[in-house]
C-alpha positions as CSV (number, residue, x, y, z in Angstrom):
1,M,29.6,-18.9,-123.1
2,N,30.8,-17.1,-120.0
3,E,29.4,-13.7,-121.1
4,I,26.0,-15.4,-121.8
5,L,26.0,-17.0,-118.3
6,R,26.9,-13.8,-116.6
7,A,24.1,-11.9,-118.2
8,V,21.6,-14.6,-117.4
9,Q,22.7,-14.8,-113.8
10,R,22.3,-11.1,-113.4
11,A,18.8,-11.4,-114.8
12,G,18.0,-14.2,-112.4
13,R,19.1,-12.2,-109.4
14,R,17.0,-9.2,-110.4
15,L,14.0,-11.6,-111.0
16,F,14.6,-13.0,-107.4
17,L,14.6,-9.5,-105.9
18,I,11.4,-8.6,-107.7
19,E,9.7,-11.7,-106.5
20,L,11.0,-11.0,-102.9
21,I,9.5,-7.5,-102.9
22,R,6.1,-8.9,-104.1
23,S,6.2,-11.7,-101.5
24,V,7.0,-9.2,-98.7
25,L,4.1,-6.9,-99.7
26,I,1.6,-9.8,-99.8
27,A,2.8,-11.3,-96.5
28,L,2.8,-7.9,-94.8
29,T,-0.8,-7.3,-96.0
30,L,-1.9,-10.6,-94.6
31,A,-0.1,-10.0,-91.3
32,L,-1.7,-6.6,-90.9
33,A,-5.1,-8.0,-91.8
34,V,-4.8,-10.8,-89.2
35,M,-3.7,-8.3,-86.5
36,A,-6.7,-6.1,-87.4
37,V,-9.0,-9.1,-86.9
38,L,-7.2,-10.0,-83.6
39,R,-7.6,-6.4,-82.3
40,T,-11.3,-6.4,-83.2
41,V,-11.8,-9.7,-81.4
42,Q,-9.9,-8.4,-78.4
43,Q,-12.0,-5.3,-78.1
44,V,-15.3,-7.0,-78.7
45,F,-14.6,-9.9,-76.2
46,A,-12.2,-8.0,-73.9
47,L,-9.4,-10.5,-74.4
48,S,-5.8,-10.1,-73.2
49,L,-3.1,-10.2,-75.8
50,Q,0.6,-9.4,-75.6
51,W,1.0,-7.1,-78.6
52,N,4.7,-6.9,-78.4
53,M,5.0,-10.6,-78.8
54,V,2.3,-10.6,-81.6
55,M,4.2,-8.0,-83.6
56,Q,7.5,-9.8,-83.2
57,V,6.0,-13.1,-84.3
58,A,4.3,-11.4,-87.2
59,G,7.5,-9.7,-88.4
60,G,9.4,-13.0,-88.1
61,I,6.7,-14.8,-90.2
62,V,6.7,-12.1,-92.9
63,A,10.5,-12.1,-93.2
64,A,10.9,-15.9,-93.1
65,G,7.9,-16.6,-95.3
66,S,8.9,-14.1,-98.0
67,L,12.4,-15.4,-98.2
68,S,11.4,-19.0,-98.3
69,W,8.7,-18.4,-101.0
70,S,11.0,-16.3,-103.1
71,F,13.8,-18.8,-102.9
72,A,11.5,-21.7,-103.6
73,T,10.0,-20.0,-106.7
74,R,13.1,-18.3,-108.0
75,A,13.8,-18.3,-111.7
76,R,16.2,-21.0,-112.8
77,T,18.8,-20.4,-115.6
78,P,16.7,-21.4,-118.6
79,K,13.7,-19.4,-117.3
80,A,15.9,-16.3,-116.6
81,A,17.4,-16.6,-120.2
82,R,14.0,-16.7,-121.7
83,V,12.8,-13.7,-119.7
84,L,15.9,-11.7,-120.6
85,D,15.4,-12.6,-124.3
86,E,11.9,-11.5,-124.2
87,R,12.5,-8.3,-122.2
88,A,15.6,-7.3,-124.3
89,Q,14.0,-8.4,-127.6
90,L,17.0,-10.8,-128.3
91,R,14.7,-13.3,-130.2
92,E,15.6,-16.3,-128.0
93,S,19.3,-15.9,-128.8
94,L,20.5,-16.5,-125.2
95,S,18.1,-19.3,-124.4
96,T,19.0,-21.1,-127.7
97,A,22.8,-20.7,-127.1
98,L,22.4,-22.2,-123.6
99,S,20.4,-25.1,-125.0
100,I,23.1,-25.9,-127.6
101,G,25.8,-26.0,-125.0
102,E,29.4,-26.4,-126.3
103,P,29.2,-25.8,-130.1
104,K,30.7,-28.5,-132.5
105,E,29.3,-27.6,-135.9
106,S,29.9,-24.4,-137.8
107,W,26.2,-23.3,-137.5
108,S,26.1,-23.9,-133.8
109,K,29.3,-21.9,-133.4
110,L,27.7,-19.1,-135.3
111,V,24.6,-19.1,-133.1
112,V,26.7,-19.1,-129.9
113,E,29.0,-16.4,-131.2
114,T,25.9,-14.2,-132.1
115,A,24.4,-14.8,-128.7
116,R,27.7,-13.9,-127.0
117,A,27.8,-10.6,-128.9
118,K,24.3,-9.8,-127.8
119,A,25.0,-10.8,-124.2
120,I,27.9,-8.4,-124.1
121,G,25.8,-5.5,-125.4
122,V,22.6,-6.1,-123.5
123,D,21.6,-3.8,-120.6
124,V,20.2,-6.2,-118.0
125,N,19.2,-3.4,-115.6
126,R,17.1,-1.7,-118.3
127,A,15.7,-4.9,-119.7
128,I,14.6,-6.1,-116.2
129,P,14.0,-3.0,-114.1
130,I,13.2,-3.4,-110.3
131,E,9.8,-1.8,-109.8
132,M,7.0,-1.9,-107.2
133,P,4.2,-4.3,-107.8
134,K,0.9,-3.0,-109.2
135,R,-0.9,-3.6,-105.8
136,W,1.8,-1.9,-103.8
137,Y,-1.0,-0.1,-101.8
138,W,-2.3,-3.3,-100.2
139,P,-0.2,-3.0,-97.1
140,M,-1.2,0.6,-96.6
141,A,-4.8,-0.3,-96.8
142,A,-4.3,-3.1,-94.3
143,A,-2.4,-0.7,-92.0
144,M,-5.4,1.7,-92.1
145,V,-7.8,-1.1,-91.2
146,L,-5.5,-2.0,-88.2
147,A,-5.4,1.6,-87.1
148,I,-9.2,1.8,-87.2
149,A,-9.5,-1.5,-85.2
150,W,-6.9,-0.2,-82.7
151,T,-9.2,2.8,-81.8
152,L,-12.3,0.6,-81.2
153,P,-13.7,0.8,-77.7
154,V,-13.9,-2.3,-75.4
155,F,-17.3,-3.9,-75.8
156,D,-16.7,-6.9,-73.4
157,A,-19.4,-9.0,-75.0
158,L,-18.6,-12.0,-72.7
159,G,-17.8,-10.0,-69.6
160,N,-14.2,-11.1,-69.6
161,K,-12.8,-7.7,-68.6
162,A,-15.1,-7.5,-65.5
163,K,-14.1,-11.0,-64.5
164,K,-10.4,-10.3,-64.9
165,E,-10.7,-7.0,-62.9
166,E,-12.6,-8.9,-60.2
167,E,-10.0,-11.6,-60.2
168,K,-7.2,-9.1,-59.9
169,T,-9.0,-7.3,-57.1
170,R,-9.5,-10.6,-55.3
171,Q,-5.9,-11.6,-55.6
172,D,-4.8,-8.2,-54.3
173,Q,-7.2,-8.6,-51.4
174,V,-5.9,-12.1,-50.6
175,I,-2.4,-10.8,-50.5
176,A,-3.4,-7.8,-48.3
177,V,-5.4,-10.0,-45.9
178,K,-2.5,-12.5,-45.6
179,Q,0.0,-9.8,-44.9
180,D,-2.4,-8.2,-42.3
181,I,-3.0,-11.5,-40.5
182,K,0.8,-12.3,-40.6
183,E,1.6,-9.0,-38.9
184,K,-1.1,-9.5,-36.3
185,Q,0.1,-13.0,-35.6
186,A,3.6,-11.6,-35.0
187,E,2.1,-9.1,-32.5
188,L,0.2,-11.9,-30.7
189,D,3.3,-14.1,-30.6
190,K,5.2,-11.3,-28.8
191,V,2.6,-11.3,-26.1
192,L,2.5,-15.1,-25.9
193,A,6.3,-15.2,-25.6
194,K,5.9,-13.5,-22.2
195,I,3.9,-16.4,-20.8
196,D,5.8,-19.0,-18.7
197,P,7.4,-21.7,-21.0
198,E,5.4,-24.4,-19.3
199,L,2.1,-22.6,-20.0
200,K,3.2,-21.8,-23.5
201,K,4.0,-25.5,-24.0
202,E,0.4,-26.4,-23.0
203,L,-0.9,-24.2,-25.8
204,G,0.6,-26.5,-28.3
205,D,0.2,-25.7,-31.9
206,Q,-2.1,-22.8,-31.1
207,T,0.9,-20.5,-30.8
208,K,2.3,-21.5,-34.2
209,P,1.1,-19.7,-37.3
210,E,-1.2,-22.0,-39.3
211,E,-1.7,-22.1,-43.0
212,L,-3.7,-19.0,-43.6
213,Q,-5.5,-20.2,-46.7
214,P,-7.3,-23.6,-46.2
215,P,-7.5,-26.0,-49.2
216,G,-9.8,-24.8,-51.9
217,A,-10.3,-21.3,-50.4
218,V,-9.9,-18.5,-53.0
219,K,-11.6,-15.6,-51.2
220,P,-10.4,-13.2,-48.5
221,E,-13.5,-14.2,-46.4
222,A,-12.3,-17.8,-46.3
223,I,-8.9,-16.7,-45.0
224,R,-10.5,-14.5,-42.4
225,T,-12.8,-17.3,-41.3
226,A,-9.9,-19.7,-40.9
227,E,-8.0,-17.1,-38.8
228,M,-11.1,-16.4,-36.8
229,K,-11.4,-20.1,-36.0
230,R,-7.7,-20.2,-34.9
231,L,-8.1,-17.2,-32.7
232,T,-11.3,-18.5,-31.2
233,D,-9.7,-21.8,-30.3
234,L,-6.7,-20.0,-28.9
235,N,-8.9,-17.6,-26.8
236,E,-10.8,-20.5,-25.4
237,K,-7.6,-22.3,-24.4
238,L,-6.2,-19.1,-22.8
239,A,-9.5,-18.6,-21.0
240,G,-9.4,-22.1,-19.7
241,M,-5.8,-21.6,-18.4
242,A,-6.8,-18.3,-16.8
243,K,-9.6,-20.0,-15.0
244,G,-7.5,-23.0,-14.0
245,E,-6.3,-24.0,-10.6
246,K,-3.4,-21.5,-10.6
247,G,-5.7,-18.7,-11.5
248,M,-8.2,-19.7,-8.8
249,Q,-5.3,-20.0,-6.3
250,L,-4.1,-16.5,-7.1
251,D,-7.6,-15.1,-6.7
252,A,-7.9,-16.9,-3.3
253,M,-4.6,-15.5,-2.2
254,K,-5.6,-11.9,-3.2
255,E,-8.9,-12.4,-1.4
256,M,-7.0,-13.5,1.7
257,M,-4.6,-10.6,1.5
258,A,-7.5,-8.1,1.1
259,Q,-8.7,-9.1,4.6
260,L,-5.5,-7.9,6.3
261,K,-5.8,-5.0,8.7
262,H,-3.2,-2.3,9.3
263,P,-0.7,-3.6,11.8
264,G,0.3,-0.1,13.0
265,G,2.7,2.6,11.7
266,S,6.2,1.3,11.0
267,E,8.7,0.6,8.2
268,L,6.4,-2.3,7.3
269,N,3.7,0.0,5.9
270,E,4.8,-0.4,2.3
271,L,4.9,-4.2,2.6
272,Y,1.4,-4.3,4.1
273,K,0.0,-1.9,1.6
274,N,1.1,-4.0,-1.4
275,L,0.1,-7.2,0.2
276,A,-3.4,-5.8,0.9
277,K,-3.7,-4.8,-2.8
278,G,-2.5,-8.2,-3.9
279,D,0.5,-6.8,-5.7
280,F,3.1,-9.4,-4.9
281,A,5.8,-7.9,-7.1
282,K,5.8,-4.6,-5.2
283,A,5.4,-6.5,-2.0
284,S,8.6,-8.5,-2.8
285,K,10.4,-5.3,-3.6
286,A,9.2,-3.7,-0.3
287,L,10.5,-6.8,1.6
288,D,13.9,-6.4,-0.1
289,E,14.1,-2.7,0.9
290,L,13.1,-3.6,4.4
291,K,15.7,-6.3,4.6
292,A,18.3,-3.7,3.3
293,K,17.3,-1.2,6.0
294,L,17.6,-3.8,8.7
295,G,21.0,-4.9,7.4
296,D,22.3,-1.3,7.5
297,K,21.6,-1.2,11.3
298,N,20.6,2.4,11.0
299,L,17.3,1.8,12.7
300,S,16.8,2.6,16.3
301,P,15.7,-0.1,18.8
302,E,12.2,1.5,18.9
303,E,11.8,1.3,15.2
304,K,13.0,-2.3,15.1
305,K,10.5,-3.1,17.9
306,K,7.7,-1.5,15.9
307,I,8.7,-3.5,12.8
308,A,8.8,-6.7,14.9
309,E,5.3,-6.0,16.4
310,A,3.8,-5.2,13.0
311,M,5.4,-8.3,11.5
312,G,4.0,-10.5,14.2
313,K,0.5,-9.0,13.8
314,L,0.6,-9.5,10.0
315,G,1.7,-13.1,10.6
316,E,-1.1,-13.8,13.0
317,Q,-3.6,-12.3,10.6
318,L,-2.4,-14.4,7.7
319,K,-2.5,-17.6,9.8
320,Q,-6.1,-16.8,10.9
321,N,-7.2,-15.9,7.3
322,A,-5.5,-19.0,5.9
323,D,-8.2,-21.3,7.3
324,A,-9.6,-23.2,4.2
325,A,-11.7,-25.6,6.3
326,K,-14.6,-23.1,6.4
327,D,-14.7,-22.7,2.6
328,I,-14.4,-26.4,2.1
329,A,-17.1,-27.2,4.6
330,K,-19.4,-24.6,3.0
331,A,-18.8,-26.1,-0.5
332,M,-19.4,-29.7,0.8
333,E,-22.7,-28.5,2.4
334,Q,-23.8,-27.0,-0.8
335,A,-23.0,-30.3,-2.5
336,G,-25.5,-32.0,-0.2
337,M,-23.4,-33.1,2.9
338,D,-24.5,-32.6,6.5
339,S,-23.0,-29.5,8.1
340,K,-21.3,-31.5,10.9
341,Q,-20.0,-34.2,8.5
342,A,-18.8,-31.4,6.1
343,A,-16.9,-29.7,8.9
344,E,-15.2,-32.9,10.0
345,M,-14.2,-33.8,6.5
346,A,-13.1,-30.2,5.7
347,K,-10.5,-30.2,8.5
348,Q,-8.9,-33.4,7.0
349,L,-9.0,-32.1,3.5
350,A,-7.6,-28.7,4.4
351,A,-4.5,-30.4,5.8
352,N,-4.2,-32.6,2.7
353,P,-5.4,-30.9,-0.5
354,A,-4.3,-33.8,-2.6
355,M,-7.1,-36.0,-1.2
356,I,-9.9,-33.6,-2.2
357,A,-10.5,-35.1,-5.7
358,K,-10.8,-38.6,-4.2
359,A,-13.0,-37.5,-1.4
360,L,-15.5,-35.9,-3.9
361,E,-15.9,-39.1,-5.8
362,A,-18.1,-40.3,-2.9
363,L,-20.6,-37.5,-3.7
364,K,-22.7,-39.2,-6.3
365,G,-25.3,-36.4,-6.5
366,L,-22.9,-34.3,-8.7
367,S,-22.0,-34.8,-12.3
368,P,-18.3,-35.6,-13.2
369,E,-17.9,-32.1,-14.6
370,Q,-19.3,-30.6,-11.3
371,K,-17.0,-32.8,-9.3
372,Q,-14.0,-31.8,-11.3
373,Q,-14.8,-28.1,-11.1
374,L,-15.5,-28.3,-7.3
375,A,-12.3,-30.2,-6.7
376,K,-10.3,-27.6,-8.7
377,Q,-11.9,-24.8,-6.6
378,L,-11.3,-26.5,-3.3
379,T,-7.8,-27.5,-4.1
380,A,-7.0,-23.9,-5.2
381,K,-8.4,-22.6,-1.9
382,A,-6.5,-25.1,0.1
383,N,-3.2,-24.4,-1.6
384,A,-3.7,-20.7,-1.3
385,S,-4.5,-21.1,2.4
386,K,-1.4,-23.3,2.8
387,N,0.8,-20.6,1.2
388,G,-0.8,-17.9,3.3
389,A,-0.2,-20.0,6.5
390,Q,3.4,-20.5,5.5
391,M,3.9,-16.7,4.9
392,G,2.2,-16.0,8.3
393,Q,4.5,-18.6,10.0
394,K,7.6,-17.0,8.5
395,M,6.5,-13.6,9.5
396,S,5.9,-14.8,13.1
397,E,9.3,-16.5,13.1
398,C,10.9,-13.3,11.8
399,S,9.2,-11.2,14.4
400,G,10.4,-13.6,17.2
401,S,14.0,-13.5,15.8
402,M,13.9,-9.7,15.7
403,E,12.7,-9.4,19.3
404,S,15.3,-11.9,20.5
405,G,18.1,-10.3,18.5
406,D,18.7,-13.4,16.4
407,S,19.9,-11.8,13.2
408,Q,20.7,-15.2,11.6
409,G,17.2,-16.5,12.2
410,E,15.8,-13.1,11.0
411,N,17.6,-13.3,7.7
412,A,16.6,-16.9,7.2
413,S,12.9,-16.2,7.8
414,M,13.0,-13.1,5.5
415,S,14.7,-15.1,2.8
416,E,12.1,-17.8,2.9
417,L,9.3,-15.2,3.0
418,G,10.9,-13.6,-0.1
419,S,10.9,-16.9,-1.9
420,Q,7.2,-17.4,-1.1
421,L,6.4,-13.9,-2.4
422,S,8.5,-14.6,-5.5
423,E,6.3,-17.7,-6.2
424,A,3.2,-15.6,-5.8
425,E,4.7,-12.9,-8.0
426,M,5.4,-15.6,-10.7
427,M,1.8,-16.7,-10.6
428,Q,0.7,-13.1,-10.9
429,Q,2.9,-12.5,-13.9
430,Q,1.6,-15.6,-15.5
431,A,-2.0,-14.4,-14.9
432,Q,-1.1,-10.9,-16.3
433,A,0.5,-12.5,-19.4
434,L,-2.5,-14.6,-20.0
435,S,-4.8,-11.6,-19.6
436,A,-2.7,-9.6,-22.1
437,A,-2.7,-12.5,-24.5
438,M,-6.5,-12.8,-24.2
439,S,-6.9,-9.1,-24.7
440,E,-4.8,-9.1,-27.8
441,C,-6.6,-12.2,-29.1
442,Q,-10.0,-10.7,-28.5
443,S,-8.9,-7.4,-30.1
444,Q,-7.8,-9.2,-33.3
445,M,-11.1,-11.2,-33.2
446,A,-13.1,-8.0,-33.0
447,A,-11.2,-6.5,-35.9
448,L,-11.7,-9.7,-38.0
449,G,-15.4,-9.7,-37.0
450,E,-15.8,-6.1,-38.3
451,C,-14.1,-7.0,-41.6
452,M,-16.2,-10.2,-41.9
453,G,-19.3,-8.1,-41.3
454,G,-18.5,-6.0,-44.3
455,S,-17.1,-2.8,-42.6
456,C,-13.6,-3.2,-44.0
457,D,-12.2,-2.7,-47.5
458,G,-10.2,-5.3,-49.4
459,D,-7.0,-4.4,-47.5
460,G,-8.5,-5.0,-44.1
461,N,-8.9,-1.3,-43.3
462,K,-12.1,-0.1,-41.6
463,S,-14.3,1.9,-43.9
464,G,-17.9,3.1,-43.9
465,P,-20.5,3.7,-46.6
466,M,-19.2,4.4,-50.1
467,G,-15.6,3.6,-48.9
468,L,-15.4,6.6,-46.6
469,A,-13.2,6.5,-43.5
470,W,-14.7,7.0,-40.0
471,N,-13.9,10.7,-39.9
472,Q,-15.4,11.2,-43.4
473,Q,-18.7,9.5,-42.5
474,E,-21.8,11.5,-41.6
475,G,-24.7,10.8,-39.2
476,D,-27.8,8.9,-40.1
477,W,-29.7,12.0,-41.1
478,K,-29.4,15.8,-40.6
479,E,-30.9,18.9,-41.8
480,G,-29.0,21.7,-43.4
481,D,-28.8,24.3,-46.1
482,S,-29.9,22.4,-49.3
483,N,-28.1,25.0,-51.5
484,K,-24.8,24.5,-49.8
485,F,-23.0,21.2,-49.9
486,G,-19.9,20.4,-47.9
487,S,-16.9,18.6,-49.2
488,N,-16.9,14.8,-49.4
489,G,-20.7,14.8,-49.3
490,K,-20.8,15.8,-45.6
491,G,-23.3,18.6,-45.9
492,G,-23.3,21.6,-43.5
493,G,-25.4,23.5,-41.1
494,P,-27.2,22.5,-37.9
495,G,-29.4,19.5,-38.0
496,K,-31.1,16.7,-36.1
497,G,-28.6,14.0,-36.9
498,Q,-25.2,13.2,-35.5
499,G,-23.5,15.6,-37.8
500,D,-20.0,15.6,-39.1
501,R,-17.7,13.1,-37.6
502,S,-14.5,14.8,-38.7
503,G,-11.8,14.8,-36.0
504,S,-13.4,11.9,-34.1
505,T,-12.2,8.3,-34.0
506,P,-13.8,5.1,-32.7
507,T,-12.7,4.2,-29.1
508,D,-12.1,0.8,-27.7
509,F,-14.1,-0.2,-24.6
510,N,-14.3,-3.0,-22.1
511,T,-17.3,-4.5,-20.3
512,E,-17.4,-5.9,-16.8
513,Q,-20.1,-8.0,-15.3
514,A,-21.0,-7.2,-11.7
515,K,-23.7,-8.4,-9.4
516,L,-25.2,-5.6,-7.3
517,K,-26.5,-6.2,-3.8
518,V,-30.1,-5.3,-3.8
519,K,-33.0,-6.0,-1.5
520,A,-35.7,-8.1,-3.2
521,G,-39.3,-7.3,-2.1
522,K,-42.8,-8.2,-3.1
523,G,-43.7,-7.1,-6.6
524,P,-46.4,-7.7,-9.1
525,I,-47.0,-11.2,-10.6
526,I,-45.4,-11.2,-14.1
527,G,-46.4,-14.7,-15.1
528,K,-48.2,-17.8,-14.1
529,Q,-47.8,-21.5,-15.1
530,Y,-50.6,-24.1,-15.0
531,I,-49.9,-27.8,-14.9
532,K,-52.6,-30.3,-15.8
533,G,-52.9,-33.3,-13.4
534,E,-53.4,-34.2,-9.7
535,Q,-52.2,-31.8,-7.1
536,M,-49.7,-33.0,-4.5
537,V,-50.3,-31.4,-1.1
538,G,-47.2,-30.9,1.0
539,E,-43.5,-31.4,0.2
540,S,-42.6,-34.2,-2.1
541,V,-39.7,-36.4,-0.9
542,A,-39.9,-39.1,-3.6
543,E,-37.0,-37.8,-5.6
544,F,-34.9,-37.2,-2.4
545,T,-35.5,-40.8,-1.3
546,E,-34.5,-42.1,-4.7
547,A,-31.3,-40.0,-4.7
548,V,-30.4,-41.2,-1.2
549,E,-30.8,-44.8,-2.2
550,A,-28.7,-44.4,-5.3
551,S,-26.0,-42.4,-3.4
552,K,-25.9,-45.0,-0.6
553,K,-25.5,-47.8,-3.2
554,N,-22.7,-45.9,-4.9
555,A,-21.0,-45.1,-1.6
556,A,-21.1,-48.7,-0.6
557,E,-19.5,-49.8,-3.9
558,A,-16.8,-47.1,-3.4
559,L,-16.1,-48.3,0.1
560,S,-15.9,-51.9,-0.9
561,N,-13.6,-51.1,-3.9
562,G,-11.2,-49.1,-1.7
563,E,-11.8,-45.9,-3.6
564,V,-12.3,-43.9,-0.4
565,P,-9.2,-43.2,1.7
566,P,-9.1,-45.1,5.0
567,E,-9.2,-42.0,7.2
568,L,-12.4,-40.9,5.5
569,R,-14.4,-44.2,5.4
570,A,-16.0,-43.7,8.9
571,T,-17.1,-40.2,7.9
572,V,-18.6,-41.4,4.6
573,R,-20.5,-44.2,6.4
574,K,-21.8,-41.9,9.0
575,Y,-22.9,-39.3,6.5
576,F,-24.9,-41.6,4.3
577,G,-26.3,-43.5,7.2
578,R,-27.8,-40.2,8.5
579,L,-29.1,-39.4,5.1
580,E,-31.0,-42.7,5.0
581,E,-32.6,-42.0,8.4
582,V,-33.7,-38.6,7.2
583,A,-35.2,-40.1,4.1
584,K,-37.1,-42.7,6.0
585,A,-38.5,-40.1,8.5
586,N,-39.6,-37.8,5.7
587,A,-41.3,-40.8,3.9
588,K,-43.4,-41.7,7.1
589,S,-44.5,-38.1,7.6
590,Q,-45.4,-37.5,3.9
591,P,-49.2,-37.4,3.5
592,K,-51.0,-39.2,0.8
593,P,-51.8,-37.3,-2.4
594,E,-55.2,-35.8,-2.7
595,A,-56.9,-35.9,-6.0
596,T,-58.1,-32.5,-7.3
597,P,-61.7,-32.8,-8.6
598,P,-62.0,-31.9,-12.3
599,A,-63.3,-28.5,-13.2
600,G,-67.0,-28.2,-13.4
601,K,-67.8,-30.9,-11.0
């Protein structure tokens, strides 16, 4: 029986191998056909497929599927015996012997012995040869179909390719815009870092980089819009700080210094020159150099005398120029106060700038915003005058100490004068830092505006028509030789247009508003306005009377509520009492209105 079993097992293994080859060919044909269909669909609809992964999955499915099918449908021992009997023409000897099992009778022993003899002599390899299936060419045909499908052009029936390219371009642009804005924010932060810490603290979150892409924004334009809003808010806040009380005070001090006159030739010339220009940093440096020269004691008595005289003259000029009462009185007059009352109140306010805001509350003819702005201006002028008067006083004290030979008093006066110049220098540095921050902010806003206007490419770089850079663009129109074309479409020859821009670059520029002093004369009538109704002859004082009554009432309430400082109450009562008298006098002298007869009568 062992010989019979060995022969049948060999036949079963060969039958399994034959079935495996057939299964592999069929599975491979199906896999290639499916890939050909996928490739065709990909090219028609411009889909994105990872073919490395597709081929790996297809190979795994072919191998696993073929093995699994071949193992599941393998020929068992009885079937293998029947096939071997049939192929080797053994007339069912092996299959019959296997069905008998262990022989017990003489006839069964004879059958088994005969089958054993045939099993020993049978050539299993010849009886069951391993050959290719009849349809072995199917995988080759499927491979040819796949090759044809692989060469198909992209039809993009649904426009998927264009959408994907657009999406990729948009993502690249978003990355480029974010990087560009991040770099510019770093540049702006460097400029803002030079501002005084207290001023920078007032800016708050404006100095911190914000989220560049707002929720739901998927376009570079949305990111630029968000950054433009951030820069606009920052610029407005910087402008407000530049025009604040400290900025006004610095301007007032510069205006005061510009009125200084030359005190005469001496070692004080450099200090005077820088003070007159309003350059407090250089003035402070010049004062230190002067102090060092005086400390070396290398100056002659005549030179020290000239310095003392020049210092005294500068001090007197500063004390004279530091009279804020005139400016305050003028501003109060423009706000509607009588000149005498304004002059009286201005003297009190110039000595105590902290009371200006409260004093202006009594002026009801101005809006709260106007009062706030006027208070800020007057306070800045008063503080500037106070600083100027202190500088003048220290210069006069220094001059007196130099003339009397009091070196200790001279050094003390110069030290205090240097401290005052240092404070002015600090204000000037803050103003310069604010100006630089505003300039950088506006420059970035201008660049963003150009990009938002469509003059930038996706990476935020300036470009012109057809993506050409500035030096590659040409003028609006120009004539030239039509038979000769320049490189990059720039044409050649003389013409009427702007011509080639090669070698030129756009240049930054600044604008400055200035009011020219011109004499206004009589000119032609450029427009007329007609109003339908009765004509009022003379000057109308109705609105003035109503304003006086309202202001008097408000002033009375302010006096009764204690809002007006005690030292100013008499002045306020006198001012509004005089206004009431003027209003009554105007009302008595006002003629009655005359009716204008209708046209045609």
